[in-house]
C-alpha positions as CSV (number, residue, x, y, z in Angstrom):
1,M,0.2,0.2,0.0
2,A,2.1,2.9,-1.3
3,L,1.5,6.4,-0.2
4,A,-0.8,8.4,-2.5
5,A,-0.7,11.8,-3.7
6,Y,-1.9,14.1,-0.7
7,D,-5.7,13.9,-0.5
8,G,-6.2,14.4,3.2
9,D,-6.3,10.9,3.7
10,V,-3.0,9.8,3.8
11,T,-2.4,8.7,7.4
12,F,0.6,7.9,9.5
13,D,-0.5,4.3,9.7
14,E,0.0,4.0,5.6
15,L,3.5,5.4,6.3
16,L,4.0,2.6,8.8
17,A,2.7,-0.2,6.5
18,D,4.9,0.9,3.5
19,A,8.2,0.8,6.0
20,D,6.9,-2.7,7.5
21,L,6.3,-4.0,3.5
22,I,10.2,-2.8,2.8
23,D,11.4,-4.1,6.0
24,A,9.5,-7.7,5.3
25,G,11.2,-7.8,1.9
26,E,9.1,-6.2,-0.7
27,S,11.2,-4.0,-3.1
28,P,11.4,-0.6,-2.1
29,Q,11.2,0.4,-5.8
30,K,7.6,-1.4,-6.1
31,V,6.5,0.1,-2.7
32,L,7.2,3.5,-3.2
33,E,6.3,3.5,-6.8
34,G,3.8,6.4,-7.5
35,S,3.9,7.2,-3.6
36,L,3.7,10.6,-2.0
37,I,7.3,10.0,-0.7
38,A,8.8,9.1,-3.9
39,T,7.0,12.3,-5.6
40,Q,8.2,14.5,-3.0
41,I,12.0,13.4,-3.4
42,K,11.6,13.7,-7.2
43,Q,10.4,17.5,-6.6
44,D,13.7,17.8,-4.1
45,A,15.9,16.6,-6.9
46,V,14.6,18.8,-9.7
47,A,14.9,21.6,-7.5
48,H,18.6,20.6,-6.5
49,R,17.8,20.8,-2.9
50,F,20.0,17.8,-1.8
51,S,23.0,20.0,-2.6
52,Q,22.1,21.8,0.6
53,W,22.9,18.5,2.9
54,G,26.0,17.0,3.6
55,L,27.0,13.2,3.7
56,S,25.7,11.1,6.7
57,T,26.2,7.1,7.2
58,V,23.3,4.9,7.7
59,I,25.1,3.2,10.6
60,D,24.0,4.9,13.6
61,E,26.6,5.7,16.1
62,N,24.4,4.6,19.3
63,T,23.2,1.3,17.8
64,N,26.3,0.5,15.6
65,A,23.2,-0.8,13.1
66,S,22.0,0.5,9.9
67,V,18.7,2.4,10.0
68,I,17.7,1.5,6.9
69,S,18.3,-1.4,4.4
70,P,20.7,-1.3,1.7
71,E,17.8,-1.5,-0.8
72,L,15.9,1.2,0.5
73,F,19.1,3.3,0.6
74,A,19.6,2.7,-3.0
75,E,16.1,3.3,-4.0
76,L,16.0,6.8,-2.0
77,H,19.2,7.6,-3.8
78,R,17.8,6.6,-7.2
79,L,14.9,8.7,-6.7
80,A,16.7,11.5,-6.1
81,D,19.4,10.9,-8.7
82,V,22.2,11.1,-6.4
83,D,25.0,9.0,-6.5
84,A,25.8,7.3,-3.2
85,T,27.8,3.8,-2.0
86,W,26.6,2.2,1.0
87,P,26.8,3.6,3.7
88,V,27.6,6.8,3.2
89,G,24.6,8.9,1.4
90,N,23.1,12.2,1.4
91,A,21.9,13.4,4.9
92,G,18.8,14.8,3.7
93,L,17.4,11.8,1.8
94,I,18.7,9.4,4.9
95,H,17.7,11.9,7.9
96,V,14.1,12.9,6.3
97,Y,13.0,10.2,4.1
98,G,14.8,7.3,5.3
99,Y,14.0,7.9,9.1
100,L,10.5,8.4,8.2
101,L,10.5,4.5,6.5
102,S,12.9,3.3,9.3
103,T,12.1,0.5,11.2
104,V,14.4,0.2,13.7
105,S,14.5,0.7,17.4
106,T,17.1,3.1,18.9
107,P,17.6,4.2,22.8
108,Y,15.6,7.3,21.8
109,G,12.8,5.6,20.0
110,P,11.8,5.4,16.4
111,K,13.9,7.8,14.4
112,R,10.8,8.9,12.5
113,D,9.3,10.3,15.7
114,R,11.5,13.5,15.2
115,W,9.1,14.4,12.5
116,T,5.9,12.7,13.3
117,S,5.5,13.4,16.7
118,G,5.9,17.2,15.7
119,D,8.4,17.9,18.6
120,V,10.9,19.9,16.1
121,A,8.5,21.7,14.7
122,R,7.1,23.0,17.9
123,A,10.7,23.7,19.0
124,L,11.0,25.9,16.0
125,G,7.7,27.6,16.5
126,L,6.0,25.8,13.5
127,E,2.8,23.8,12.9
128,P,3.4,20.1,14.4
129,D,2.9,18.7,10.9
130,T,5.3,20.9,9.2
131,F,7.7,18.0,8.5
132,V,5.6,15.2,7.6
133,P,5.1,14.2,4.1
134,W,0.9,14.3,4.0
135,S,1.2,17.9,5.4
136,A,-1.2,20.5,3.3
137,L,1.6,22.9,3.5
138,P,3.1,23.5,0.0
139,T,6.5,21.9,-1.1
140,T,8.2,19.1,0.7
141,P,9.2,17.9,4.1
142,L,12.9,18.5,3.0
143,H,12.3,21.9,1.5
144,R,10.6,23.0,4.7
145,L,13.3,21.6,7.0
146,E,15.7,23.3,4.9
147,Q,14.1,26.8,5.1
148,A,13.4,26.5,9.1
149,L,17.1,25.5,9.6
150,S,19.2,27.7,7.5
151,P,18.5,30.9,8.9
152,I,18.8,29.9,12.5
153,L,22.4,28.2,11.4
154,A,23.3,31.2,10.0
155,T,22.2,34.0,12.3
156,P,21.6,32.2,15.5
157,E,22.4,35.5,17.2
158,K,19.1,36.9,15.7
159,T,16.9,34.0,16.4
160,P,14.9,34.0,19.8
161,G,15.4,31.1,21.9
162,T,18.9,30.2,20.8
163,A,20.2,28.9,24.2
164,F,23.8,27.1,22.9
165,V,25.8,27.4,20.0
166,M,29.0,25.3,19.4
167,Q,31.5,25.0,17.0
168,E,34.0,22.0,16.7
169,T,36.7,22.4,14.0
170,S,39.9,21.6,12.4
171,D,41.9,23.5,9.7
172,H,39.3,22.1,7.1
173,I,36.0,21.5,8.9
174,T,33.4,23.5,11.0
175,A,30.8,21.4,12.7
176,T,27.9,23.5,14.3
177,T,25.8,22.3,17.3
178,L,23.1,24.7,18.1
179,L,20.3,24.3,20.7
180,I,17.0,26.2,20.5
181,R,13.9,26.5,23.0
182,H,10.8,28.0,21.6
183,P,9.9,30.7,24.2
184,D,6.1,29.9,24.2
185,T,5.9,26.1,23.5
186,Q,9.1,25.3,25.7
187,H,10.1,22.6,23.0
188,S,13.6,22.3,22.4
189,A,15.6,21.0,19.6
190,L,19.2,20.4,18.5
191,L,20.4,21.7,15.1
192,Y,23.4,20.1,13.6
193,A,25.6,21.3,10.6
194,V,28.8,20.7,8.8
195,D,30.8,23.1,6.7
196,G,27.6,25.1,6.0
197,K,25.6,21.5,5.1
198,L,22.7,20.9,7.1
199,L,23.2,17.4,8.9
200,T,19.8,17.0,11.1
201,A,17.7,18.0,13.8
202,F,15.9,16.1,16.6
203,P,14.2,16.8,19.8
204,F,16.8,17.6,22.8
205,E,16.1,18.4,26.2
206,I,18.1,21.7,27.2
207,T,19.7,21.3,30.8
208,Q,22.9,22.2,32.3
209,S,23.8,18.5,32.3
210,S,23.0,17.9,28.6
211,I,24.9,20.8,27.6
212,D,28.0,19.6,29.7
213,A,27.9,16.3,28.2
214,L,28.2,17.7,24.6
215,Q,31.8,19.2,26.1
216,S,32.3,16.3,28.0
217,E,34.4,14.4,25.2
218,P,37.1,15.5,22.5
219,P,35.9,17.5,19.6
220,R,34.4,15.2,16.7
221,L,31.9,15.0,14.0
222,R,28.6,13.8,15.3
223,Y,25.0,12.5,14.6
224,N,26.4,10.3,11.9
225,A,28.0,13.2,9.8
226,V,30.5,12.0,7.2
227,V,32.9,14.5,5.5
228,D,33.5,13.7,1.5
229,E,37.4,13.1,2.1
230,P,39.8,12.1,4.8
231,R,40.7,15.1,6.5
232,Q,42.6,16.4,9.6
233,P,40.3,15.3,12.7
234,L,38.5,17.9,14.5
235,D,40.4,19.2,17.5
236,T,39.5,22.9,18.6
237,R,36.0,23.5,20.4
238,R,34.2,27.0,20.7
239,V,31.1,28.1,22.4
240,L,29.9,30.9,20.7
241,Q,26.8,31.4,23.0
């Protein structure tokens, strides 16, 4: 049962059904053919939106297991017309569409929860359904996420609710971690980018202990980020806000 074009009836249950079919061994191409997710990925590809996103591995740093299958990984990148070699691919494809279709469990719950729960959207002051495929909002969840995250990461000092900004760098890499809490909803999230490319966003409880934890280990690439070639390891940390 593939997701149809938006008609008001596309549901979370249908998303789960498609994810379960793929997990059970159905061809991702067959399941997603003509689906809303496939249509949106193609729209993003035509608009060159994946170029705004960095690289990510599908091997989760918390579980050391892949968040999607090699077959789904290949199909998402085929739809997007993006070259990728397992397990490293486009972070937008993986963290948005791949996570929506992921069935793996993590210590923080299903990967899709960050979008379907609405908590990231609430932290950014948006409607809870902003980042789900079946939203009646125009464009795609990937585009809406890019539009929300890019201005915040570019000028965090101008964004109400920015609570913490940290850069971890080397001579060639700058990785930015930003924590934001919406003044009204009190929902909070972590945003992450590497070298100006978006990587991910997820709900994050902002406390002194959680901030301390971010600074308790040597600088490193986080949240499954990958750079496109071997470079000098991150060795410097600066807290900007």
